[in-house]
PyMOL commands that place a pseudoatom at each C-alpha (Angstrom):
pseudoatom trace, name=CA, resn=UNK, resi=1, chain=A, elem=C, hetatm=0, pos=[96.684, 17.752, 50.714]
pseudoatom trace, name=CA, resn=UNK, resi=2, chain=A, elem=C, hetatm=0, pos=[95.735, 18.730, 54.204]
pseudoatom trace, name=CA, resn=UNK, resi=3, chain=A, elem=C, hetatm=0, pos=[96.554, 16.505, 56.932]
pseudoatom trace, name=CA, resn=UNK, resi=4, chain=A, elem=C, hetatm=0, pos=[93.241, 17.093, 58.649]
pseudoatom trace, name=CA, resn=UNK, resi=5, chain=A, elem=C, hetatm=0, pos=[91.113, 13.715, 58.110]
pseudoatom trace, name=CA, resn=UNK, resi=6, chain=A, elem=C, hetatm=0, pos=[87.936, 15.065, 59.184]
pseudoatom trace, name=CA, resn=UNK, resi=7, chain=A, elem=C, hetatm=0, pos=[85.342, 16.250, 56.475]
pseudoatom trace, name=CA, resn=UNK, resi=8, chain=A, elem=C, hetatm=0, pos=[82.740, 18.991, 57.350]
pseudoatom trace, name=CA, resn=UNK, resi=9, chain=A, elem=C, hetatm=0, pos=[79.147, 18.741, 55.844]
pseudoatom trace, name=CA, resn=UNK, resi=10, chain=A, elem=C, hetatm=0, pos=[79.927, 21.732, 53.731]
pseudoatom trace, name=CA, resn=UNK, resi=11, chain=A, elem=C, hetatm=0, pos=[82.804, 19.893, 52.217]
pseudoatom trace, name=CA, resn=UNK, resi=12, chain=A, elem=C, hetatm=0, pos=[80.456, 17.058, 51.593]
pseudoatom trace, name=CA, resn=UNK, resi=13, chain=A, elem=C, hetatm=0, pos=[78.310, 19.442, 49.804]
pseudoatom trace, name=CA, resn=UNK, resi=14, chain=A, elem=C, hetatm=0, pos=[81.021, 20.917, 47.709]
pseudoatom trace, name=CA, resn=UNK, resi=15, chain=A, elem=C, hetatm=0, pos=[82.120, 17.369, 46.868]
pseudoatom trace, name=CA, resn=UNK, resi=16, chain=A, elem=C, hetatm=0, pos=[78.653, 16.354, 45.643]
pseudoatom trace, name=CA, resn=UNK, resi=17, chain=A, elem=C, hetatm=0, pos=[78.368, 19.572, 43.720]
pseudoatom trace, name=CA, resn=UNK, resi=18, chain=A, elem=C, hetatm=0, pos=[81.794, 19.530, 41.925]
pseudoatom trace, name=CA, resn=UNK, resi=19, chain=A, elem=C, hetatm=0, pos=[84.380, 16.848, 43.256]
pseudoatom trace, name=CA, resn=UNK, resi=20, chain=A, elem=C, hetatm=0, pos=[87.170, 18.813, 41.363]
pseudoatom trace, name=CA, resn=UNK, resi=21, chain=A, elem=C, hetatm=0, pos=[86.353, 21.959, 43.402]
pseudoatom trace, name=CA, resn=UNK, resi=22, chain=A, elem=C, hetatm=0, pos=[86.543, 19.899, 46.674]
pseudoatom trace, name=CA, resn=UNK, resi=23, chain=A, elem=C, hetatm=0, pos=[89.800, 18.297, 45.841]
pseudoatom trace, name=CA, resn=UNK, resi=24, chain=A, elem=C, hetatm=0, pos=[91.578, 21.438, 44.665]
pseudoatom trace, name=CA, resn=UNK, resi=25, chain=A, elem=C, hetatm=0, pos=[90.316, 23.241, 47.547]
pseudoatom trace, name=CA, resn=UNK, resi=26, chain=A, elem=C, hetatm=0, pos=[91.613, 20.540, 49.871]
pseudoatom trace, name=CA, resn=UNK, resi=27, chain=A, elem=C, hetatm=0, pos=[94.861, 20.397, 48.132]
pseudoatom trace, name=CA, resn=UNK, resi=28, chain=A, elem=C, hetatm=0, pos=[95.854, 24.065, 47.569]
pseudoatom trace, name=CA, resn=UNK, resi=29, chain=A, elem=C, hetatm=0, pos=[93.598, 26.104, 49.635]
pseudoatom trace, name=CA, resn=UNK, resi=30, chain=A, elem=C, hetatm=0, pos=[91.243, 28.872, 49.036]
pseudoatom trace, name=CA, resn=UNK, resi=31, chain=A, elem=C, hetatm=0, pos=[93.861, 31.635, 49.044]
pseudoatom trace, name=CA, resn=UNK, resi=32, chain=A, elem=C, hetatm=0, pos=[96.144, 29.943, 46.580]
pseudoatom trace, name=CA, resn=UNK, resi=33, chain=A, elem=C, hetatm=0, pos=[93.179, 29.244, 44.225]
pseudoatom trace, name=CA, resn=UNK, resi=34, chain=A, elem=C, hetatm=0, pos=[92.266, 32.910, 44.331]
pseudoatom trace, name=CA, resn=UNK, resi=35, chain=A, elem=C, hetatm=0, pos=[95.746, 33.997, 43.572]
pseudoatom trace, name=CA, resn=UNK, resi=36, chain=A, elem=C, hetatm=0, pos=[95.861, 31.643, 40.588]
pseudoatom trace, name=CA, resn=UNK, resi=37, chain=A, elem=C, hetatm=0, pos=[92.502, 32.812, 39.501]
pseudoatom trace, name=CA, resn=UNK, resi=38, chain=A, elem=C, hetatm=0, pos=[93.647, 36.537, 39.449]
pseudoatom trace, name=CA, resn=UNK, resi=39, chain=A, elem=C, hetatm=0, pos=[96.764, 35.659, 37.600]
pseudoatom trace, name=CA, resn=UNK, resi=40, chain=A, elem=C, hetatm=0, pos=[94.667, 33.782, 34.891]
pseudoatom trace, name=CA, resn=UNK, resi=41, chain=A, elem=C, hetatm=0, pos=[92.335, 36.798, 34.638]
pseudoatom trace, name=CA, resn=UNK, resi=42, chain=A, elem=C, hetatm=0, pos=[95.499, 39.119, 34.120]
pseudoatom trace, name=CA, resn=UNK, resi=43, chain=A, elem=C, hetatm=0, pos=[96.524, 36.674, 31.428]
pseudoatom trace, name=CA, resn=UNK, resi=44, chain=A, elem=C, hetatm=0, pos=[93.424, 36.937, 29.652]
pseudoatom trace, name=CA, resn=UNK, resi=45, chain=A, elem=C, hetatm=0, pos=[93.115, 40.699, 30.145]
pseudoatom trace, name=CA, resn=UNK, resi=46, chain=A, elem=C, hetatm=0, pos=[89.981, 40.658, 32.562]
pseudoatom trace, name=CA, resn=UNK, resi=47, chain=A, elem=C, hetatm=0, pos=[90.101, 43.155, 35.292]
pseudoatom trace, name=CA, resn=UNK, resi=48, chain=A, elem=C, hetatm=0, pos=[89.393, 41.861, 38.590]
pseudoatom trace, name=CA, resn=UNK, resi=49, chain=A, elem=C, hetatm=0, pos=[86.571, 43.727, 40.514]
pseudoatom trace, name=CA, resn=UNK, resi=50, chain=A, elem=C, hetatm=0, pos=[88.296, 44.899, 43.584]
pseudoatom trace, name=CA, resn=UNK, resi=51, chain=A, elem=C, hetatm=0, pos=[86.116, 47.944, 44.450]
pseudoatom trace, name=CA, resn=UNK, resi=52, chain=A, elem=C, hetatm=0, pos=[82.676, 48.796, 43.225]
pseudoatom trace, name=CA, resn=UNK, resi=53, chain=A, elem=C, hetatm=0, pos=[80.268, 46.187, 42.031]
pseudoatom trace, name=CA, resn=UNK, resi=54, chain=A, elem=C, hetatm=0, pos=[81.357, 42.956, 43.462]
pseudoatom trace, name=CA, resn=UNK, resi=55, chain=A, elem=C, hetatm=0, pos=[80.103, 39.452, 42.498]
pseudoatom trace, name=CA, resn=UNK, resi=56, chain=A, elem=C, hetatm=0, pos=[78.259, 39.282, 45.895]
pseudoatom trace, name=CA, resn=UNK, resi=57, chain=A, elem=C, hetatm=0, pos=[76.591, 42.619, 45.213]
pseudoatom trace, name=CA, resn=UNK, resi=58, chain=A, elem=C, hetatm=0, pos=[75.516, 41.438, 41.745]
pseudoatom trace, name=CA, resn=UNK, resi=59, chain=A, elem=C, hetatm=0, pos=[74.248, 38.137, 43.201]
pseudoatom trace, name=CA, resn=UNK, resi=60, chain=A, elem=C, hetatm=0, pos=[72.103, 39.851, 46.035]
pseudoatom trace, name=CA, resn=UNK, resi=61, chain=A, elem=C, hetatm=0, pos=[70.650, 42.070, 43.452]
pseudoatom trace, name=CA, resn=UNK, resi=62, chain=A, elem=C, hetatm=0, pos=[69.725, 39.208, 41.091]
pseudoatom trace, name=CA, resn=UNK, resi=63, chain=A, elem=C, hetatm=0, pos=[68.001, 37.272, 43.890]
pseudoatom trace, name=CA, resn=UNK, resi=64, chain=A, elem=C, hetatm=0, pos=[66.177, 40.357, 45.086]
pseudoatom trace, name=CA, resn=UNK, resi=65, chain=A, elem=C, hetatm=0, pos=[64.761, 40.672, 41.446]
pseudoatom trace, name=CA, resn=UNK, resi=66, chain=A, elem=C, hetatm=0, pos=[64.290, 36.979, 41.116]
pseudoatom trace, name=CA, resn=UNK, resi=67, chain=A, elem=C, hetatm=0, pos=[62.167, 37.057, 44.517]
pseudoatom trace, name=CA, resn=UNK, resi=68, chain=A, elem=C, hetatm=0, pos=[60.252, 40.099, 43.437]
pseudoatom trace, name=CA, resn=UNK, resi=69, chain=A, elem=C, hetatm=0, pos=[59.192, 38.355, 40.108]
pseudoatom trace, name=CA, resn=UNK, resi=70, chain=A, elem=C, hetatm=0, pos=[58.146, 34.966, 41.893]
pseudoatom trace, name=CA, resn=UNK, resi=71, chain=A, elem=C, hetatm=0, pos=[55.935, 37.077, 44.365]
pseudoatom trace, name=CA, resn=UNK, resi=72, chain=A, elem=C, hetatm=0, pos=[54.344, 38.891, 41.224]
pseudoatom trace, name=CA, resn=UNK, resi=73, chain=A, elem=C, hetatm=0, pos=[53.801, 35.510, 39.669]
pseudoatom trace, name=CA, resn=UNK, resi=74, chain=A, elem=C, hetatm=0, pos=[52.027, 34.259, 42.533]
pseudoatom trace, name=CA, resn=UNK, resi=75, chain=A, elem=C, hetatm=0, pos=[50.038, 37.121, 43.030]
pseudoatom trace, name=CA, resn=UNK, resi=76, chain=A, elem=C, hetatm=0, pos=[48.976, 37.086, 39.338]
pseudoatom trace, name=CA, resn=UNK, resi=77, chain=A, elem=C, hetatm=0, pos=[48.159, 33.304, 39.577]
pseudoatom trace, name=CA, resn=UNK, resi=78, chain=A, elem=C, hetatm=0, pos=[46.097, 33.821, 42.681]
pseudoatom trace, name=CA, resn=UNK, resi=79, chain=A, elem=C, hetatm=0, pos=[44.198, 36.693, 40.945]
pseudoatom trace, name=CA, resn=UNK, resi=80, chain=A, elem=C, hetatm=0, pos=[43.564, 34.572, 37.768]
pseudoatom trace, name=CA, resn=UNK, resi=81, chain=A, elem=C, hetatm=0, pos=[42.414, 31.593, 39.970]
pseudoatom trace, name=CA, resn=UNK, resi=82, chain=A, elem=C, hetatm=0, pos=[40.051, 34.164, 41.972]
pseudoatom trace, name=CA, resn=UNK, resi=83, chain=A, elem=C, hetatm=0, pos=[38.491, 35.442, 38.630]
pseudoatom trace, name=CA, resn=UNK, resi=84, chain=A, elem=C, hetatm=0, pos=[37.991, 31.953, 37.255]
pseudoatom trace, name=CA, resn=UNK, resi=85, chain=A, elem=C, hetatm=0, pos=[36.451, 30.923, 40.594]
pseudoatom trace, name=CA, resn=UNK, resi=86, chain=A, elem=C, hetatm=0, pos=[34.205, 34.054, 40.588]
pseudoatom trace, name=CA, resn=UNK, resi=87, chain=A, elem=C, hetatm=0, pos=[33.151, 33.390, 36.762]
pseudoatom trace, name=CA, resn=UNK, resi=88, chain=A, elem=C, hetatm=0, pos=[32.249, 29.800, 37.522]
pseudoatom trace, name=CA, resn=UNK, resi=89, chain=A, elem=C, hetatm=0, pos=[30.295, 30.891, 40.510]
pseudoatom trace, name=CA, resn=UNK, resi=90, chain=A, elem=C, hetatm=0, pos=[28.360, 33.393, 38.592]
pseudoatom trace, name=CA, resn=UNK, resi=91, chain=A, elem=C, hetatm=0, pos=[27.544, 30.988, 35.862]
pseudoatom trace, name=CA, resn=UNK, resi=92, chain=A, elem=C, hetatm=0, pos=[26.782, 28.067, 38.003]
pseudoatom trace, name=CA, resn=UNK, resi=93, chain=A, elem=C, hetatm=0, pos=[24.681, 29.849, 40.776]
pseudoatom trace, name=CA, resn=UNK, resi=94, chain=A, elem=C, hetatm=0, pos=[23.069, 32.819, 39.096]
pseudoatom trace, name=CA, resn=UNK, resi=95, chain=A, elem=C, hetatm=0, pos=[22.118, 31.520, 35.620]
for i in range(1, 95): cmd.bond("trace and resi %d" % i, "trace and resi %d" % (i + 1))
show_as sticks, trace
zoom trace
């Protein structure tokens, strides 16, 4: 393990998310874990994504689509609430 005894807030967050992830990153470091991951992917016959569509790009696209759907759902809910409110106002006030 590292000799550094201070723990950053991001490490606490990582520990709370997955204590194994925190432990292995403290013990081996990120670079060694990446190297081991690439070795394992080669053993399994999976090609690592070095160029082209990276995990970050796919994640950014996913969150952009997710945000668009959330905004669309919000607009549809507001339109539905407005339509129901107008219908209630029509039946209560003008009938």
